N, CA, C and O atoms as a Tinker XYZ file with bonds, in Angstrom:
   464  protein
     1  N      8.747000  -16.022000   16.553000    73     2
     2  CA     9.518000  -15.389000   15.494000    64     1     3
     3  C      8.777000  -15.566000   14.167000    63     2     4     5
     4  O      8.318000  -16.660000   13.838000    81     3
     5  N      8.672000  -14.495000   13.430000    73     3     6
     6  CA     7.992000  -14.527000   12.136000    64     5     7
     7  C      8.927000  -15.087000   11.064000    63     6     8     9
     8  O     10.145000  -14.941000   11.165000    81     7
     9  N      8.365000  -15.723000   10.048000    73     7    10
    10  CA     9.212000  -16.155000    8.926000    64     9    11
    11  C      9.937000  -14.952000    8.312000    63    10    12    13
    12  O      9.406000  -13.842000    8.291000    81    11
    13  N     11.138000  -15.182000    7.820000    73    11    14
    14  CA    11.961000  -14.091000    7.283000    64    13    15
    15  C     11.288000  -13.377000    6.121000    63    14    16    17
    16  O     11.502000  -12.179000    5.936000    81    15
    17  N     10.483000  -14.076000    5.337000    73    15    18
    18  CA     9.858000  -13.445000    4.174000    64    17    19
    19  C      8.891000  -12.341000    4.587000    63    18    20    21
    20  O      8.650000  -11.413000    3.815000    81    19
    21  N      8.335000  -12.427000    5.791000    73    19    22
    22  CA     7.363000  -11.423000    6.245000    64    21    23
    23  C      8.037000  -10.053000    6.332000    63    22    24    25
    24  O      7.506000   -9.055000    5.843000    81    23
    25  N      9.185000  -10.021000    6.945000    73    23    26
    26  CA     9.923000   -8.763000    7.057000    64    25    27
    27  C     10.285000   -8.221000    5.677000    63    26    28    29
    28  O     10.116000   -7.031000    5.409000    81    27
    29  N     10.779000   -9.088000    4.810000    73    27    30
    30  CA    11.156000   -8.652000    3.455000    64    29    31
    31  C      9.940000   -8.161000    2.677000    63    30    32    33
    32  O     10.037000   -7.198000    1.916000    81    31
    33  N      8.799000   -8.816000    2.863000    73    31    34
    34  CA     7.584000   -8.423000    2.133000    64    33    35
    35  C      7.166000   -7.007000    2.518000    63    34    36    37
    36  O      6.891000   -6.180000    1.648000    81    35
    37  N      7.117000   -6.726000    3.830000    73    35    38
    38  CA     6.711000   -5.397000    4.276000    64    37    39
    39  C      7.740000   -4.340000    3.903000    63    38    40    41
    40  O      7.378000   -3.246000    3.470000    81    39
    41  N      8.996000   -4.653000    4.063000    73    39    42
    42  CA    10.028000   -3.661000    3.723000    64    41    43
    43  C     10.073000   -3.420000    2.209000    63    42    44    45
    44  O     10.250000   -2.284000    1.769000    81    43
    45  N      9.916000   -4.469000    1.421000    73    43    46
    46  CA     9.861000   -4.305000   -0.032000    64    45    47
    47  C      8.662000   -3.478000   -0.454000    63    46    48    49
    48  O      8.765000   -2.645000   -1.355000    81    47
    49  N      7.526000   -3.701000    0.189000    73    47    50
    50  CA     6.321000   -2.923000   -0.108000    64    49    51
    51  C      6.544000   -1.448000    0.219000    63    50    52    53
    52  O      6.090000   -0.570000   -0.516000    81    51
    53  N      7.245000   -1.176000    1.323000    73    51    54
    54  CA     7.526000    0.210000    1.711000    64    53    55
    55  C      8.400000    0.903000    0.665000    63    54    56    57
    56  O      8.134000    2.040000    0.275000    81    55
    57  N      9.426000    0.219000    0.226000    73    55    58
    58  CA    10.319000    0.806000   -0.781000    64    57    59
    59  C      9.567000    1.022000   -2.086000    63    58    60    61
    60  O      9.652000    2.098000   -2.678000    81    59
    61  N      8.833000    0.013000   -2.541000    73    59    62
    62  CA     8.042000    0.150000   -3.766000    64    61    63
    63  C      7.093000    1.335000   -3.654000    63    62    64    65
    64  O      7.003000    2.151000   -4.571000    81    63
    65  N      6.388000    1.430000   -2.537000    73    63    66
    66  CA     5.417000    2.501000   -2.362000    64    65    67
    67  C      6.043000    3.882000   -2.441000    63    66    68    69
    68  O      5.501000    4.774000   -3.094000    81    67
    69  N      7.168000    4.064000   -1.788000    73    67    70
    70  CA     7.825000    5.378000   -1.831000    64    69    71
    71  C      8.350000    5.697000   -3.228000    63    70    72    73
    72  O      8.289000    6.844000   -3.669000    81    71
    73  N      8.863000    4.688000   -3.921000    73    71    74
    74  CA     9.369000    4.902000   -5.287000    64    73    75
    75  C      8.227000    5.328000   -6.219000    63    74    76    77
    76  O      8.426000    6.154000   -7.109000    81    75
    77  N      7.046000    4.769000   -6.013000    73    75    78
    78  CA     5.896000    5.100000   -6.862000    64    77    79
    79  C      5.254000    6.418000   -6.450000    63    78    80    81
    80  O      4.830000    7.197000   -7.304000    81    79
    81  N      5.181000    6.667000   -5.156000    73    79    82
    82  CA     4.434000    7.827000   -4.665000    64    81    83
    83  C      5.201000    9.149000   -4.717000    63    82    84    85
    84  O      4.671000   10.147000   -5.203000    81    83
    85  N      6.425000    9.169000   -4.229000    73    83    86
    86  CA     7.125000   10.436000   -4.063000    64    85    87
    87  C      7.320000   11.231000   -5.359000    63    86    88    89
    88  O      7.210000   12.457000   -5.322000    81    87
    89  N      7.603000   10.598000   -6.500000    73    87    90
    90  CA     7.723000   11.392000   -7.731000    64    89    91
    91  C      6.436000   12.127000   -8.111000    63    90    92    93
    92  O      6.479000   13.102000   -8.860000    81    91
    93  N      5.304000   11.671000   -7.605000    73    91    94
    94  CA     4.041000   12.333000   -7.924000    64    93    95
    95  C      3.953000   13.736000   -7.335000    63    94    96    97
    96  O      3.147000   14.547000   -7.791000    81    95
    97  N      4.780000   14.035000   -6.318000    73    95    98
    98  CA     4.825000   15.402000   -5.783000    64    97    99
    99  C      5.306000   16.408000   -6.833000    63    98   100   101
   100  O      5.028000   17.602000   -6.726000    81    99
   101  N      6.018000   15.925000   -7.835000    73    99   102
   102  CA     6.587000   16.811000   -8.843000    64   101   103
   103  C      5.736000   16.888000  -10.103000    63   102   104   105
   104  O      6.127000   17.537000  -11.073000    81   103
   105  N      4.586000   16.238000  -10.100000    73   103   106
   106  CA     3.643000   16.326000  -11.208000    64   105   107
   107  C      2.567000   17.341000  -10.846000    63   106   108   109
   108  O      2.246000   17.529000   -9.673000    81   107
   109  N      2.027000   17.978000  -11.843000    73   107   110
   110  CA     0.959000   18.946000  -11.605000    64   109   111
   111  C     -0.374000   18.208000  -11.558000    63   110   112   113
   112  O     -0.789000   17.594000  -12.541000    81   111
   113  N     -1.043000   18.272000  -10.402000    73   111   114
   114  CA    -2.346000   17.599000  -10.308000    64   113   115
   115  C     -3.407000   18.384000  -11.073000    63   114   116   117
   116  O     -3.191000   19.549000  -11.408000    81   115
   117  N     -4.542000   17.763000  -11.348000    73   115   118
   118  CA    -5.622000   18.485000  -12.034000    64   117   119
   119  C     -6.043000   19.713000  -11.237000    63   118   120   121
   120  O     -6.064000   19.685000  -10.006000    81   119
   121  N     -6.377000   20.787000  -11.940000    73   119   122
   122  CA    -6.806000   22.026000  -11.285000    64   121   123
   123  C     -7.996000   21.753000  -10.382000    63   122   124   125
   124  O     -8.953000   21.084000  -10.771000    81   123
   125  N     -7.918000   22.275000   -9.185000    73   123   126
   126  CA    -8.985000   22.089000   -8.219000    64   125   127
   127  C     -8.843000   20.840000   -7.384000    63   126   128   129
   128  O     -9.571000   20.667000   -6.406000    81   127
   129  N     -7.909000   19.949000   -7.749000    73   127   130
   130  CA    -7.748000   18.693000   -7.013000    64   129   131
   131  C     -6.401000   18.626000   -6.292000    63   130   132   133
   132  O     -5.988000   17.562000   -5.831000    81   131
   133  N     -5.725000   19.769000   -6.200000    73   131   134
   134  CA    -4.386000   19.774000   -5.600000    64   133   135
   135  C     -4.390000   19.243000   -4.162000    63   134   136   137
   136  O     -3.545000   18.423000   -3.802000    81   135
   137  N     -5.331000   19.706000   -3.347000    73   135   138
   138  CA    -5.368000   19.283000   -1.948000    64   137   139
   139  C     -5.604000   17.777000   -1.841000    63   138   140   141
   140  O     -4.991000   17.105000   -1.011000    81   139
   141  N     -6.488000   17.255000   -2.678000    73   139   142
   142  CA    -6.752000   15.810000   -2.652000    64   141   143
   143  C     -5.525000   15.030000   -3.115000    63   142   144   145
   144  O     -5.150000   14.029000   -2.505000    81   143
   145  N     -4.905000   15.496000   -4.198000    73   143   146
   146  CA    -3.751000   14.783000   -4.751000    64   145   147
   147  C     -2.588000   14.777000   -3.763000    63   146   148   149
   148  O     -2.028000   13.723000   -3.461000    81   147
   149  N     -2.226000   15.960000   -3.259000    73   147   150
   150  CA    -1.090000   16.022000   -2.342000    64   149   151
   151  C     -1.414000   15.362000   -1.003000    63   150   152   153
   152  O     -0.536000   14.778000   -0.367000    81   151
   153  N     -2.663000   15.452000   -0.579000    73   151   154
   154  CA    -3.081000   14.768000    0.643000    64   153   155
   155  C     -2.983000   13.261000    0.500000    63   154   156   157
   156  O     -2.522000   12.573000    1.411000    81   155
   157  N     -3.421000   12.744000   -0.651000    73   155   158
   158  CA    -3.317000   11.302000   -0.911000    64   157   159
   159  C     -1.862000   10.864000   -0.918000    63   158   160   161
   160  O     -1.503000    9.872000   -0.284000    81   159
   161  N     -1.024000   11.603000   -1.635000    73   159   162
   162  CA     0.393000   11.228000   -1.741000    64   161   163
   163  C      1.042000   11.242000   -0.355000    63   162   164   165
   164  O      1.783000   10.323000   -0.005000    81   163
   165  N      0.767000   12.269000    0.420000    73   163   166
   166  CA     1.363000   12.380000    1.749000    64   165   167
   167  C      0.887000   11.289000    2.690000    63   166   168   169
   168  O      1.689000   10.681000    3.398000    81   167
   169  N     -0.414000   11.039000    2.700000    73   167   170
   170  CA    -0.957000   10.016000    3.591000    64   169   171
   171  C     -0.451000    8.632000    3.191000    63   170   172   173
   172  O     -0.035000    7.848000    4.044000    81   171
   173  N     -0.486000    8.340000    1.912000    73   171   174
   174  CA    -0.010000    7.038000    1.444000    64   173   175
   175  C      1.489000    6.878000    1.717000    63   174   176   177
   176  O      1.938000    5.789000    2.072000    81   175
   177  N      2.261000    7.952000    1.556000    73   175   178
   178  CA     3.700000    7.880000    1.830000    64   177   179
   179  C      3.959000    7.615000    3.312000    63   178   180   181
   180  O      4.855000    6.847000    3.662000    81   179
   181  N      3.176000    8.249000    4.177000    73   179   182
   182  CA     3.336000    8.008000    5.610000    64   181   183
   183  C      3.065000    6.543000    5.937000    63   182   184   185
   184  O      3.729000    5.960000    6.795000    81   183
   185  N      2.105000    5.958000    5.262000    73   183   186
   186  CA     1.796000    4.556000    5.538000    64   185   187
   187  C      2.932000    3.642000    5.086000    63   186   188   189
   188  O      3.102000    2.556000    5.640000    81   187
   189  N      3.704000    4.059000    4.099000    73   187   190
   190  CA     4.856000    3.246000    3.684000    64   189   191
   191  C      5.852000    3.138000    4.830000    63   190   192   193
   192  O      6.519000    2.116000    4.995000    81   191
   193  N      5.944000    4.202000    5.618000    73   191   194
   194  CA     6.825000    4.162000    6.786000    64   193   195
   195  C      6.300000    3.170000    7.816000    63   194   196   197
   196  O      7.084000    2.503000    8.491000    81   195
   197  N      4.983000    3.068000    7.942000    73   195   198
   198  CA     4.398000    2.059000    8.837000    64   197   199
   199  C      4.757000    0.650000    8.360000    63   198   200   201
   200  O      5.055000   -0.225000    9.171000    81   199
   201  N      4.726000    0.435000    7.042000    73   199   202
   202  CA     5.124000   -0.867000    6.509000    64   201   203
   203  C      6.578000   -1.174000    6.886000    63   202   204   205
   204  O      6.908000   -2.305000    7.244000    81   203
   205  N      7.433000   -0.166000    6.803000    73   203   206
   206  CA     8.843000   -0.340000    7.139000    64   205   207
   207  C      8.977000   -0.749000    8.613000    63   206   208   209
   208  O      9.752000   -1.644000    8.949000    81   207
   209  N      8.220000   -0.088000    9.473000    73   207   210
   210  CA     8.271000   -0.394000   10.906000    64   209   211
   211  C      7.759000   -1.813000   11.165000    63   210   212   213
   212  O      8.372000   -2.561000   11.927000    81   211
   213  N      6.649000   -2.186000   10.539000    73   211   214
   214  CA     6.125000   -3.547000   10.703000    64   213   215
   215  C      7.179000   -4.567000   10.273000    63   214   216   217
   216  O      7.377000   -5.581000   10.942000    81   215
   217  N      7.848000   -4.295000    9.163000    73   215   218
   218  CA     8.888000   -5.205000    8.677000    64   217   219
   219  C     10.061000   -5.339000    9.624000    63   218   220   221
   220  O     10.761000   -6.351000    9.606000    81   219
   221  N     10.285000   -4.328000   10.455000    73   219   222
   222  CA    11.388000   -4.379000   11.410000    64   221   223
   223  C     11.143000   -5.331000   12.569000    63   222   224   225
   224  O     12.089000   -5.886000   13.129000    81   223
   225  N      9.877000   -5.523000   12.935000    73   223   226
   226  CA     9.537000   -6.427000   14.040000    64   225   227
   227  C      8.107000   -6.923000   13.823000    63   226   228   229
   228  O      7.181000   -6.457000   14.487000    81   227
   229  N      7.928000   -7.866000   12.897000    73   227   230
   230  CA     6.577000   -8.315000   12.544000    64   229   231
   231  C      5.761000   -8.861000   13.713000    63   230   232   233
   232  O      4.549000   -8.656000   13.764000    81   231
   233  N      6.396000   -9.545000   14.639000    73   231   234
   234  CA     5.639000  -10.099000   15.766000    64   233   235
   235  C      5.099000   -8.960000   16.635000    63   234   236   237
   236  O      3.934000   -8.975000   17.031000    81   235
   237  N      5.926000   -8.003000   16.921000    73   235   238
   238  CA     5.511000   -6.866000   17.759000    64   237   239
   239  C      4.393000   -6.058000   17.123000    63   238   240   241
   240  O      3.472000   -5.613000   17.809000    81   239
   241  N      4.472000   -5.867000   15.803000    73   239   242
   242  CA     3.503000   -5.019000   15.107000    64   241   243
   243  C      2.459000   -5.824000   14.326000    63   242   244   245
   244  O      1.831000   -5.304000   13.403000    81   243
   245  N      2.282000   -7.065000   14.693000    73   243   246
   246  CA     1.321000   -7.938000   14.006000    64   245   247
   247  C     -0.077000   -7.326000   13.972000    63   246   248   249
   248  O     -0.785000   -7.472000   12.975000    81   247
   249  N     -0.484000   -6.654000   15.029000    73   247   250
   250  CA    -1.829000   -6.075000   15.101000    64   249   251
   251  C     -2.071000   -5.028000   14.016000    63   250   252   253
   252  O     -3.222000   -4.746000   13.683000    81   251
   253  N     -1.018000   -4.454000   13.466000    73   251   254
   254  CA    -1.167000   -3.468000   12.394000    64   253   255
   255  C     -1.318000   -4.099000   11.012000    63   254   256   257
   256  O     -1.695000   -3.419000   10.058000    81   255
   257  N     -1.027000   -5.382000   10.901000    73   255   258
   258  CA    -1.068000   -6.035000    9.593000    64   257   259
   259  C     -2.451000   -6.007000    8.946000    63   258   260   261
   260  O     -2.530000   -5.741000    7.747000    81   259
   261  N     -3.551000   -6.266000    9.667000    73   259   262
   262  CA    -4.865000   -6.147000    9.017000    64   261   263
   263  C     -5.151000   -4.730000    8.508000    63   262   264   265
   264  O     -5.819000   -4.551000    7.490000    81   263
   265  N     -4.641000   -3.736000    9.222000    73   263   266
   266  CA    -4.802000   -2.351000    8.774000    64   265   267
   267  C     -4.019000   -2.135000    7.469000    63   266   268   269
   268  O     -4.467000   -1.405000    6.585000    81   267
   269  N     -2.856000   -2.770000    7.359000    73   267   270
   270  CA    -2.063000   -2.690000    6.135000    64   269   271
   271  C     -2.820000   -3.324000    4.962000    63   270   272   273
   272  O     -2.761000   -2.828000    3.837000    81   271
   273  N     -3.531000   -4.422000    5.235000    73   271   274
   274  CA    -4.349000   -5.053000    4.192000    64   273   275
   275  C     -5.417000   -4.067000    3.717000    63   274   276   277
   276  O     -5.625000   -3.901000    2.515000    81   275
   277  N     -6.083000   -3.422000    4.655000    73   275   278
   278  CA    -7.129000   -2.443000    4.306000    64   277   279
   279  C     -6.536000   -1.303000    3.487000    63   278   280   281
   280  O     -7.146000   -0.852000    2.517000    81   279
   281  N     -5.343000   -0.830000    3.875000    73   279   282
   282  CA    -4.705000    0.269000    3.142000    64   281   283
   283  C     -4.513000   -0.100000    1.675000    63   282   284   285
   284  O     -4.657000    0.748000    0.795000    81   283
   285  N     -4.190000   -1.347000    1.415000    73   283   286
   286  CA    -4.002000   -1.781000    0.030000    64   285   287
   287  C     -5.337000   -1.942000   -0.696000    63   286   288   289
   288  O     -5.448000   -1.605000   -1.875000    81   287
   289  N     -6.339000   -2.449000   -0.004000    73   287   290
   290  CA    -7.639000   -2.678000   -0.646000    64   289   291
   291  C     -8.391000   -1.387000   -0.955000    63   290   292   293
   292  O     -9.166000   -1.339000   -1.910000    81   291
   293  N     -8.173000   -0.340000   -0.158000    73   291   294
   294  CA    -8.898000    0.908000   -0.417000    64   293   295
   295  C     -8.402000    1.622000   -1.674000    63   294   296   297
   296  O     -9.024000    2.584000   -2.124000    81   295
   297  N     -7.299000    1.163000   -2.236000    73   295   298
   298  CA    -6.887000    1.654000   -3.552000    64   297   299
   299  C     -7.225000    0.629000   -4.626000    63   298   300   301
   300  O     -7.759000    0.983000   -5.677000    81   299
   301  N     -6.919000   -0.628000   -4.371000    73   299   302
   302  CA    -7.096000   -1.674000   -5.386000    64   301   303
   303  C     -8.556000   -1.829000   -5.799000    63   302   304   305
   304  O     -8.850000   -1.904000   -6.992000    81   303
   305  N     -9.461000   -1.879000   -4.851000    73   303   306
   306  CA   -10.883000   -2.105000   -5.170000    64   305   307
   307  C    -11.495000   -0.954000   -5.974000    63   306   308   309
   308  O    -12.117000   -1.209000   -7.005000    81   307
   309  N    -11.342000    0.308000   -5.540000    73   307   310
   310  CA   -11.913000    1.389000   -6.346000    64   309   311
   311  C    -11.318000    1.484000   -7.745000    63   310   312   313
   312  O    -12.028000    1.779000   -8.706000    81   311
   313  N    -10.014000    1.235000   -7.861000    73   311   314
   314  CA    -9.389000    1.282000   -9.189000    64   313   315
   315  C    -10.017000    0.224000  -10.097000    63   314   316   317
   316  O    -10.346000    0.510000  -11.248000    81   315
   317  N    -10.184000   -0.987000   -9.588000    73   315   318
   318  CA   -10.779000   -2.054000  -10.392000    64   317   319
   319  C    -12.207000   -1.694000  -10.809000    63   318   320   321
   320  O    -12.588000   -1.866000  -11.967000    81   319
   321  N    -12.981000   -1.198000   -9.859000    73   319   322
   322  CA   -14.377000   -0.838000  -10.154000    64   321   323
   323  C    -14.448000    0.315000  -11.144000    63   322   324   325
   324  O    -15.203000    0.256000  -12.115000    81   323
   325  N    -13.667000    1.362000  -10.905000    73   323   326
   326  CA   -13.707000    2.536000  -11.785000    64   325   327
   327  C    -13.188000    2.211000  -13.187000    63   326   328   329
   328  O    -13.713000    2.723000  -14.176000    81   327
   329  N    -12.169000    1.371000  -13.274000    73   327   330
   330  CA   -11.677000    0.961000  -14.597000    64   329   331
   331  C    -12.741000    0.147000  -15.330000    63   330   332   333
   332  O    -12.944000    0.325000  -16.531000    81   331
   333  N    -13.417000   -0.741000  -14.614000    73   331   334
   334  CA   -14.467000   -1.554000  -15.232000    64   333   335
   335  C    -15.619000   -0.687000  -15.738000    63   334   336   337
   336  O    -16.268000   -1.024000  -16.729000    81   335
   337  N    -15.868000    0.419000  -15.058000    73   335   338
   338  CA   -16.931000    1.342000  -15.462000    64   337   339
   339  C    -16.465000    2.355000  -16.499000    63   338   340   341
   340  O    -17.266000    3.150000  -16.992000    81   339
   341  N    -15.181000    2.334000  -16.833000    73   339   342
   342  CA   -14.644000    3.300000  -17.787000    64   341   343
   343  C    -14.475000    4.686000  -17.193000    63   342   344   345
   344  O    -14.397000    5.670000  -17.929000    81   343
   345  N    -14.417000    4.778000  -15.873000    73   343   346
   346  CA   -14.311000    6.074000  -15.206000    64   345   347
   347  C    -12.906000    6.372000  -14.705000    63   346   348   349
   348  O    -12.676000    7.423000  -14.107000    81   347
   349  N    -11.966000    5.468000  -14.940000    73   347   350
   350  CA   -10.560000    5.674000  -14.581000    64   349   351
   351  C     -9.705000    5.145000  -15.717000    63   350   352   353
   352  O    -10.084000    4.186000  -16.390000    81   351
   353  N     -8.548000    5.769000  -15.935000    73   351   354
   354  CA    -7.690000    5.306000  -17.030000    64   353   355
   355  C     -7.158000    3.903000  -16.771000    63   354   356   357
   356  O     -6.825000    3.549000  -15.640000    81   355
   357  N     -7.083000    3.121000  -17.821000    73   355   358
   358  CA    -6.579000    1.744000  -17.716000    64   357   359
   359  C     -5.142000    1.710000  -17.207000    63   358   360   361
   360  O     -4.692000    0.677000  -16.711000    81   359
   361  N     -4.420000    2.812000  -17.320000    73   359   362
   362  CA    -3.050000    2.907000  -16.830000    64   361   363
   363  C     -2.978000    2.641000  -15.323000    63   362   364   365
   364  O     -1.945000    2.190000  -14.829000    81   363
   365  N     -4.054000    2.913000  -14.591000    73   363   366
   366  CA    -4.070000    2.692000  -13.145000    64   365   367
   367  C     -4.246000    1.222000  -12.765000    63   366   368   369
   368  O     -3.875000    0.816000  -11.664000    81   367
   369  N     -4.802000    0.439000  -13.657000    73   367   370
   370  CA    -5.118000   -0.951000  -13.331000    64   369   371
   371  C     -3.911000   -1.772000  -12.871000    63   370   372   373
   372  O     -4.031000   -2.501000  -11.886000    81   371
   373  N     -2.764000   -1.691000  -13.531000    73   371   374
   374  CA    -1.611000   -2.462000  -13.029000    64   373   375
   375  C     -1.219000   -2.076000  -11.604000    63   374   376   377
   376  O     -0.816000   -2.933000  -10.817000    81   375
   377  N     -1.333000   -0.796000  -11.272000    73   375   378
   378  CA    -0.982000   -0.366000   -9.915000    64   377   379
   379  C     -2.008000   -0.879000   -8.903000    63   378   380   381
   380  O     -1.651000   -1.240000   -7.782000    81   379
   381  N     -3.267000   -0.909000   -9.298000    73   379   382
   382  CA    -4.290000   -1.489000   -8.441000    64   381   383
   383  C     -4.050000   -2.971000   -8.217000    63   382   384   385
   384  O     -4.232000   -3.477000   -7.110000    81   383
   385  N     -3.641000   -3.665000   -9.273000    73   383   386
   386  CA    -3.354000   -5.100000   -9.147000    64   385   387
   387  C     -2.138000   -5.358000   -8.256000    63   386   388   389
   388  O     -2.124000   -6.312000   -7.478000    81   387
   389  N     -1.124000   -4.506000   -8.374000    73   387   390
   390  CA     0.052000   -4.638000   -7.504000    64   389   391
   391  C     -0.369000   -4.449000   -6.050000    63   390   392   393
   392  O      0.058000   -5.202000   -5.175000    81   391
   393  N     -1.212000   -3.438000   -5.788000    73   391   394
   394  CA    -1.679000   -3.237000   -4.418000    64   393   395
   395  C     -2.507000   -4.425000   -3.929000    63   394   396   397
   396  O     -2.419000   -4.803000   -2.761000    81   395
   397  N     -3.296000   -5.005000   -4.803000    73   395   398
   398  CA    -4.064000   -6.190000   -4.429000    64   397   399
   399  C     -3.126000   -7.338000   -4.038000    63   398   400   401
   400  O     -3.346000   -8.009000   -3.030000    81   399
   401  N     -2.090000   -7.556000   -4.834000    73   399   402
   402  CA    -1.114000   -8.614000   -4.526000    64   401   403
   403  C     -0.377000   -8.328000   -3.224000    63   402   404   405
   404  O     -0.141000   -9.236000   -2.426000    81   403
   405  N     -0.014000   -7.068000   -3.011000    73   403   406
   406  CA     0.649000   -6.714000   -1.753000    64   405   407
   407  C     -0.291000   -6.943000   -0.572000    63   406   408   409
   408  O      0.131000   -7.437000    0.474000    81   407
   409  N     -1.556000   -6.586000   -0.738000    73   407   410
   410  CA    -2.543000   -6.798000    0.323000    64   409   411
   411  C     -2.723000   -8.275000    0.637000    63   410   412   413
   412  O     -2.820000   -8.658000    1.803000    81   411
   413  N     -2.768000   -9.099000   -0.391000    73   411   414
   414  CA    -2.861000  -10.549000   -0.167000    64   413   415
   415  C     -1.613000  -11.041000    0.579000    63   414   416   417
   416  O     -1.706000  -11.867000    1.487000    81   415
   417  N     -0.455000  -10.524000    0.184000    73   415   418
   418  CA     0.779000  -10.875000    0.887000    64   417   419
   419  C      0.744000  -10.444000    2.342000    63   418   420   421
   420  O      1.222000  -11.169000    3.215000    81   419
   421  N      0.180000   -9.262000    2.614000    73   419   422
   422  CA     0.057000   -8.794000    3.994000    64   421   423
   423  C     -0.863000   -9.717000    4.798000    63   422   424   425
   424  O     -0.594000  -10.008000    5.964000    81   423
   425  N     -1.937000  -10.170000    4.174000    73   423   426
   426  CA    -2.857000  -11.086000    4.852000    64   425   427
   427  C     -2.155000  -12.424000    5.155000    63   426   428   429
   428  O     -2.295000  -12.970000    6.250000    81   427
   429  N     -1.415000  -12.931000    4.192000    73   427   430
   430  CA    -0.658000  -14.169000    4.413000    64   429   431
   431  C      0.404000  -13.980000    5.496000    63   430   432   433
   432  O      0.653000  -14.877000    6.301000    81   431
   433  N      1.026000  -12.795000    5.503000    73   431   434
   434  CA     2.028000  -12.491000    6.526000    64   433   435
   435  C      1.384000  -12.480000    7.912000    63   434   436   437
   436  O      1.959000  -12.984000    8.877000    81   435
   437  N      0.197000  -11.907000    8.001000    73   435   438
   438  CA    -0.535000  -11.873000    9.268000    64   437   439
   439  C     -0.780000  -13.292000    9.772000    63   438   440   441
   440  O     -0.574000  -13.594000   10.948000    81   439
   441  N     -1.217000  -14.145000    8.870000    73   439   442
   442  CA    -1.504000  -15.539000    9.244000    64   441   443
   443  C     -0.227000  -16.304000    9.619000    63   442   444   445
   444  O     -0.264000  -17.194000   10.469000    81   443
   445  N      0.895000  -15.959000    8.987000    73   443   446
   446  CA     2.156000  -16.667000    9.244000    64   445   447
   447  C      2.908000  -16.159000   10.465000    63   446   448   449
   448  O      3.825000  -16.816000   10.958000    81   447
   449  N      2.514000  -14.980000   10.953000    73   447   450
   450  CA     3.228000  -14.375000   12.085000    64   449   451
   451  C      2.543000  -14.761000   13.382000    63   450   452   453
   452  O      1.342000  -14.545000   13.544000    81   451
   453  N      3.307000  -15.336000   14.313000    73   451   454
   454  CA     2.702000  -15.714000   15.595000    64   453   455
   455  C      2.370000  -14.485000   16.443000    63   454   456   457
   456  O      2.990000  -13.431000   16.305000    81   455
   457  N      1.389000  -14.645000   17.313000    73   455   458
   458  CA     1.082000  -13.576000   18.279000    64   457   459
   459  C      2.247000  -13.437000   19.230000    63   458   460   461
   460  O      2.947000  -14.407000   19.521000    81   459
   461  N      2.451000  -12.220000   19.713000    73   459   462
   462  CA     3.566000  -12.010000   20.657000    64   461   463
   463  C      3.261000  -12.573000   22.035000    63   462   464
   464  O      4.092000  -12.479000   22.938000    81   463
């Protein structure tokens, strides 16, 4: 049995992710980048559902936890690098940091969850 915080961490991450991502469907993306913007929002939103499922039975879905860590790092790392280079708005940095913290939490959850 996984510690109770593991389930709450994944489910909280799923809710946070959907709250942040879904309103972006109603913003106008930069011209020429619509497919990338809507594709990113859709793919990232689908992964929030995976977080919800993992939170429902962390022991059963433990094997997906490292993938969840990667999902968080593939946003956090580029945002940090691009902000440091002045190629992304500083407004993105807090969201990158939140994803980094969530990814660290996912890694800790993986370590705290026993194999089935």
